[in-house]
C-alpha positions as CSV (number, residue, x, y, z in Angstrom):
1,M,-0.2,181.6,-22.6
2,L,-2.9,181.2,-20.1
3,R,-6.3,178.8,-20.7
4,H,-9.1,178.2,-18.5
5,Y,-11.2,175.7,-17.9
6,K,-15.3,175.7,-16.1
7,I,-15.6,172.6,-14.7
8,E,-18.5,171.5,-12.6
9,L,-18.0,169.2,-10.0
10,P,-20.5,166.7,-8.8
11,A,-23.0,167.5,-5.8
12,F,-21.3,166.5,-2.6
13,G,-22.5,166.7,0.8
14,R,-21.0,168.3,4.2
15,G,-17.2,166.6,4.0
16,F,-14.2,166.4,2.4
17,H,-13.7,165.4,-0.6
18,L,-10.5,163.8,-2.5
19,I,-10.9,165.9,-6.5
20,T,-7.5,165.3,-7.9
21,D,-8.8,162.9,-10.5
22,L,-12.3,164.6,-10.9
23,I,-9.8,167.8,-11.9
24,L,-7.1,166.1,-14.0
25,N,-10.0,164.0,-16.4
26,Q,-11.3,166.9,-17.1
27,I,-8.0,168.9,-18.5
28,P,-7.2,167.7,-21.9
29,D,-3.1,167.7,-20.9
30,L,-0.6,169.6,-19.0
31,P,2.3,171.6,-20.4
32,A,5.5,170.6,-19.5
33,T,6.2,173.2,-17.1
34,G,4.1,175.5,-15.7
35,V,1.4,176.4,-12.7
36,L,-2.3,174.8,-12.7
37,Q,-4.7,177.5,-10.4
38,I,-8.1,176.0,-9.1
39,F,-10.7,178.6,-8.0
40,I,-14.1,177.7,-6.5
41,Q,-16.9,180.0,-7.0
42,H,-18.9,179.8,-4.1
43,T,-18.7,181.3,-0.5
44,S,-19.7,178.0,1.2
45,A,-17.1,175.7,0.1
46,G,-13.0,175.6,-0.1
47,I,-10.5,174.1,-1.6
48,S,-7.4,172.8,-0.4
49,I,-4.0,170.8,-0.6
50,N,-3.7,168.1,2.3
51,E,-3.0,164.1,2.7
52,A,-5.1,161.8,0.3
53,A,-3.4,158.5,1.9
54,D,-5.2,158.2,4.5
55,P,-9.3,158.4,4.4
56,D,-9.1,159.0,7.9
57,V,-7.7,162.7,7.8
58,R,-10.9,163.4,6.2
59,H,-12.9,162.4,8.7
60,D,-11.1,163.9,11.3
61,F,-11.4,167.3,9.4
62,Q,-14.8,167.3,9.5
63,L,-14.2,166.8,13.6
64,Y,-11.9,169.6,13.8
65,F,-14.0,171.9,11.4
66,K,-17.2,171.4,13.2
67,H,-15.3,172.6,16.3
68,L,-13.9,175.5,15.1
69,A,-17.4,177.0,13.4
70,P,-20.5,175.4,15.4
71,E,-24.2,175.6,13.6
72,N,-26.8,177.5,15.9
73,L,-24.0,179.9,18.0
74,P,-26.1,182.2,20.1
75,G,-25.8,186.1,18.1
76,I,-25.4,184.9,14.5
77,I,-27.3,186.9,12.7
78,H,-27.2,185.7,9.2
79,T,-29.8,183.0,9.2
80,E,-31.5,182.8,6.3
81,E,-30.6,179.8,4.4
82,G,-30.4,177.4,7.6
83,P,-28.1,176.7,10.6
84,D,-25.4,175.7,8.4
85,D,-24.9,178.2,6.1
86,M,-23.3,181.1,8.4
87,P,-20.9,178.4,9.6
88,A,-19.7,177.4,6.0
89,H,-18.9,181.1,5.6
90,V,-16.5,181.0,7.8
91,L,-14.7,177.5,6.9
92,A,-14.3,178.6,3.4
93,A,-12.8,181.9,4.6
94,L,-10.6,179.3,6.5
95,M,-9.9,176.6,4.3
96,G,-9.4,179.6,1.0
97,S,-11.1,179.4,-2.4
98,S,-7.8,178.9,-4.6
99,V,-4.5,176.8,-4.5
100,Q,-1.8,176.7,-7.5
101,I,0.2,174.0,-8.2
102,P,3.7,174.1,-10.3
103,I,3.9,171.5,-13.5
104,I,7.0,170.0,-13.6
105,M,7.4,167.6,-16.2
106,G,4.1,167.6,-17.7
107,R,2.8,166.9,-14.4
108,L,1.6,168.4,-11.5
109,A,4.1,168.4,-8.6
110,L,2.0,167.5,-5.7
111,G,4.0,165.6,-3.2
112,R,3.9,161.8,-2.6
113,W,1.2,161.9,-0.2
114,Q,-1.0,165.3,-1.2
115,G,-4.3,165.9,-3.0
116,I,-6.8,168.3,-4.4
117,F,-9.9,168.6,-1.7
118,L,-13.0,170.5,-1.9
119,G,-14.5,171.1,1.3
120,E,-18.1,171.3,1.6
121,F,-19.8,173.0,4.5
122,R,-23.5,172.6,3.4
123,D,-25.7,169.3,4.1
124,A,-27.5,169.6,1.2
125,R,-25.6,168.2,-1.8
126,R,-25.1,170.7,-4.1
127,K,-22.6,171.1,-7.7
128,R,-19.4,173.2,-7.6
129,T,-18.1,175.2,-10.4
130,V,-13.8,175.3,-10.5
131,I,-12.4,177.0,-12.8
132,I,-8.9,176.1,-13.6
133,T,-5.9,178.0,-15.0
134,I,-3.0,177.0,-16.5
135,I,-0.3,179.4,-17.4
136,E,2.9,178.0,-19.4
């Protein structure tokens, strides 16, 4: 059995935002066993699972990602939406647009320190939409 939920996330600025609880609060219930998939419907933001215990990790992610895809790189031609647009597409491609998490005993089988993150790669705050699919 498949269930789908379309969830609009709050508008976040650039950075890495822990959204585990935002997702779980929008889903009525999880089955005893299955898989939860999260897919983001955007090309300048991504979804990831990473360490949720120490907020310094989010800061350091931002530092690394800025280094990987700098703004105003000479030669970039996709610049109509501003200097942060093309780097945002590159970073979204690196992070990915979906994750799958096993459901065991009615809970997400995330590791002790893991959480679900939205990587927002644009400066302007904007709402993002994710599709949650639960496979029982």
